C-alpha positions in Angstrom: 20.1 45.6 -6.8 19.2 43.4 -3.9 16.9 40.2 -4.4 14.7 39.6 -1.5 13.3 36.0 -0.9 9.4 35.8 -0.7 8.5 34.2 2.8 7.7 30.8 0.7 11.3 30.9 -0.5 12.7 31.5 2.9 10.6 28.6 4.3 11.9 26.4 1.5 15.6 27.3 2.7 14.7 26.5 6.0 13.5 23.3 5.2 16.6 22.5 3.2 18.8 23.5 6.0 16.6 21.1 8.5 16.9 18.3 5.8 20.7 18.7 5.5 21.1 19.1 9.3 19.2 15.9 9.8 21.2 13.8 7.2 24.5 15.3 8.7 23.3 14.2 12.0 22.4 10.8 11.0 25.8 10.0 9.2 27.5 11.1 12.2 25.4 9.1 14.5 26.0 5.9 12.2 30.0 6.9 12.0 29.8 7.0 16.0 28.2 3.7 16.3 30.3 2.0 13.7 33.6 3.1 15.2 32.6 2.3 18.8 31.7 -1.1 17.7 34.8 -1.7 15.9 36.9 -0.5 18.9 34.7 -2.3 21.3 35.2 -5.5 19.4 39.0 -4.9 18.8 38.6 -4.3 14.9 40.7 -1.5 15.6 42.8 -2.9 18.7 44.1 -0.9 21.7 47.2 1.0 20.6 46.3 1.3 17.0 47.3 4.7 15.6 46.1 5.8 12.1 44.9 8.9 10.1 41.3 9.7 10.0 41.3 9.0 6.3 42.4 5.6 7.2 39.8 4.8 9.6 37.2 6.3 7.3 38.3 4.1 4.6 38.3 1.1 6.6 34.7 1.9 8.0 33.4 2.6 4.4 32.5 6.2 5.2 33.5 9.6 4.3 35.9 11.5 6.5 33.6 14.5 7.8 31.2 12.1 9.7 34.1 10.0 10.9 36.0 13.3 12.2 32.9 14.3 14.0 32.5 10.9 15.2 36.1 10.4 16.6 35.5 14.0 18.7 32.7 12.2 20.6 34.6 9.0 21.0 37.7 11.2 22.5 35.0 12.5 25.1 34.3 9.0 25.9 37.7 8.1 26.6 38.0 5.4 23.8 40.3 7.3 21.6 42.6 10.2 21.8 43.5 12.8 19.0 47.0 13.2 18.4 47.8 16.3 16.9 49.4 16.0 13.2 49.8 12.2 14.3 46.3 10.9 13.8 44.1 8.9 16.1 45.1 6.5 18.9 42.8 3.9 20.0 43.4 4.2 24.0 44.8 1.1 25.5 44.1 0.0 29.1 46.3 -1.3 31.5 45.5 -3.9 33.9 45.2 -1.3 36.8 42.7 0.4 34.6 40.5 -2.7 34.1 40.3 -2.9 37.7 39.2 0.7 38.5 36.5 0.3 35.9 35.2 -2.9 37.5 35.2 -1.1 40.7 33.0 1.8 39.1 30.6 -1.1 37.3 30.3 -2.8 40.6 29.0 0.1 42.3 26.8 1.2 39.4 25.1 -2.0 38.8 24.5 -2.6 42.6 23.1 0.8 42.8 21.1 0.2 39.7 19.6 -3.1 40.8 18.5 -1.8 44.0 16.4 1.0 42.1 14.7 -1.4 40.1 13.9 -3.6 42.8 12.0 -0.5 44.3 10.1 0.4 41.0 6.5 -0.3 41.3 5.3 -3.8 40.6 3.8 -3.6 37.3 7.1 -1.6 35.9 9.3 -4.0 37.5 7.6 -7.0 36.1 8.3 -5.6 32.7 11.8 -5.2 33.3 12.0 -8.6 34.9 10.9 -10.1 31.6 13.3 -8.7 29.6 16.1 -9.5 31.9 14.8 -13.4 31.7 14.6 -13.2 28.1 18.4 -12.0 27.7 19.5 -14.8 30.2 17.7 -17.3 28.3 19.3 -16.4 25.0 22.7 -16.6 26.9 21.5 -20.2 27.7 20.6 -21.0 24.1 23.8 -19.3 22.6 26.2 -21.4 25.3 24.3 -24.6 24.1 25.1 -24.0 20.5 28.9 -22.9 21.7 28.1 -19.8 20.3 30.2 -17.5 22.4 29.7 -14.2 20.5 26.0 -14.8 21.0 26.4 -15.5 24.7 28.8 -12.1 25.1 26.1 -10.3 23.2 23.2 -11.7 25.4 25.2 -11.0 28.5 25.8 -7.6 27.6 22.0 -6.8 26.9 21.3 -7.8 30.4 23.7 -5.6 32.0 22.7 -2.9 29.7 19.1 -3.3 30.7 19.8 -3.5 34.2 21.1 0.0 34.1 18.9 1.5 31.5 15.6 0.5 33.1 16.4 1.6 36.9 15.1 5.0 36.1 18.2 6.9 36.6 19.5 8.9 33.6 22.7 10.1 34.8 23.6 6.7 35.9 22.8 5.2 32.5 25.1 7.7 30.7 28.0 7.3 32.7 27.7 3.5 32.6 27.9 3.3 29.1 31.3 5.0 28.8 32.7 2.6 31.5 31.2 -0.5 29.9 32.6 0.4 26.5 35.9 0.3 28.1 35.5 -2.9 29.9 33.9 -4.7 27.1 37.6 -5.3 25.4 38.7 -7.2 28.4 35.8 -9.3 28.3 35.9 -9.9 24.7 39.8 -10.9 25.0 39.1 -13.1 27.7 35.9 -14.8 26.7 37.4 -18.2 25.3 39.5 -18.6 28.3 36.9 -18.4 31.1 35.7 -21.3 32.9 31.7 -22.3 33.6 30.2 -19.5 31.7 26.9 -21.0 32.8 27.7 -19.7 36.3 26.6 -16.1 35.0 23.3 -16.9 33.8 22.7 -18.5 37.2 23.9 -15.1 38.8 21.4 -13.3 36.8 18.6 -15.7 37.5 19.4 -15.0 41.3 19.4 -11.2 40.6 16.2 -11.7 38.5 14.5 -13.3 41.5 15.6 -10.4 44.1 14.1 -7.7 41.8 11.0 -9.6 41.0 10.1 -9.7 44.8 10.8 -6.0 45.2 13.6 -6.6 47.6 16.2 -3.6 46.9 18.9 -4.8 49.4 19.2 -8.4 48.2 19.0 -7.0 44.5 22.1 -4.8 45.4 23.9 -7.8 47.1 23.2 -10.1 44.2 24.5 -7.4 41.6 27.5 -6.7 43.6 28.4 -10.3 44.1 28.0 -11.2 40.4 30.2 -8.3 39.0 32.8 -9.1 41.8 32.9 -12.7 40.5 33.4 -11.6 37.2 36.2 -9.3 37.9 37.9 -11.6 39.6 38.0 -14.2 37.1 39.0 -11.6 34.4 41.8 -9.9 35.8 44.0 -13.1 36.8 43.2 -14.0 33.2 44.6 -11.0 31.4 47.7 -11.3 33.8 48.2 -14.8 33.0 48.1 -14.2 29.0 50.5 -11.5 29.8 48.6 -8.4 28.7 50.2 -5.4 30.1 47.9 -3.2 28.0 45.0 -3.8 25.8 
């Protein structure tokens, strides 16, 4: 005997399926964000190797969403799945960091140029957000809160690219900045004159506010080149061949 569901029953099954899919997607997103944050902040340091179960336990999450998050993070270049040997947090060599900064320099220069070419009303809103992030850097530095300073600095650079109007640039940028973030955090307490970064931000904000694409590109490029040229020697000085 074949039991047929009524139309209402089929609708209920579809509704439950959508709910289950939504919950699953939400859990995977949470696992992805939590694991990425742990990698960026070196809770799971470069070169760490462990099983999916170990990682799930340390994150306080179940294994299934962590498994799917790991697949996504492998596509981002942050982890590598080793058959029968677990998961490896991808290390970066100095040459890797140098190449990543080359990409960041080019992308942020382009983003700044695009921002400066936006209509004035749109540009003004972005300028306000960039100024707020820079002010937060100053406030954190005054309290000697270097982690807060780094978070505000990171927010400035994210805003620069996220608001430029190029979706592809934004997606690619996220991957390379996740990789570079570890180098920035490792050298954060070794860098001199962190206030110079906020000064460079203000120069860049001024060029964007004036609607000067060429000057905005130059300011963004110079700022990231200066950061690269400070961070790479520090990494060499502390003897890190991989990070």
